[in-house]
C-alpha positions in Angstrom: -5.0 -2.3 16.0 -5.6 -3.9 12.6 -2.7 -5.2 10.6 -4.8 -5.1 7.5 -4.9 -1.1 7.8 -1.1 -1.0 7.9 -0.8 -3.4 4.9 -3.2 -1.2 3.0 -1.3 1.9 3.7 2.0 0.2 2.7 0.4 -1.0 -0.5 -0.8 2.6 -1.3 2.7 3.9 -0.8 4.3 1.4 -2.9 1.6 1.8 -5.5 2.4 5.4 -5.7 6.3 4.7 -6.0 5.5 2.3 -8.8 3.5 4.8 -10.6 0.0 3.6 -9.5 0.7 -0.1 -10.2 -0.7 -2.7 -7.8 1.4 -5.9 -7.1 
C-alpha cells in the first residue's frame, strides 16, 4: 500500500473543504 495515495486522497478532501484551496 502506498502512503502517497492516502496523502493525496486526504489533500483532495481538505481541498474541497477549503473551497478548492491547496495548502
